C-alpha positions, 0 to 999 in steps of 0.5 A: 500500500502506498503512502498516499493510500495510507494517508487516505485511509487515516483521513477516512477513519478520522472522518468516519469516527467524527461523523459517528461521534456527532450522530451519537450525541443526544443533542443532535437528535431534536426529535427526542427533546424540544428546543424549549426543553433544551434551552431550559436545561442549559439555563438551569445548569451551573457553569462547570469547569472546562472539559479535561482531556487525557492525550496519547501520541502515536508516532510512526516513522518510515524510510525506503528501507522500512515500510510503514505497516498500515495493519499494525497502525490500524490495530493500534488505533483500534485498540486505543479507540476501544479504550475511549480515545478518539483521533484528535489531530494527525500531522505528517512531516518529511519526504516520500523517502523518509517521513514521520506520522504523528497521530494525537488521540484524546479521551475525556478524563 
């Protein structure tokens, strides 16, 4: 699998994960609550402290001598997803011959 295919797979994974998170949120299902009920609930809630997150960084390196194993990366990301982590940011640096992929994951504390 080429580098571009790997990056495309990661982008598709992240997009699917984000879409499923949005779909699963109760606030995005207007049929379950009326807008008035939601507004009243928000108005009565005390301002809480901001959300705290736990982060994990997965770094993968590649060179012409050592190919990046996408199945290994997928397995690691799936395992972290089962632990409640979500992909928050993906960064890539380098050239086609040698590059580094950094995937930042987070989960609520």
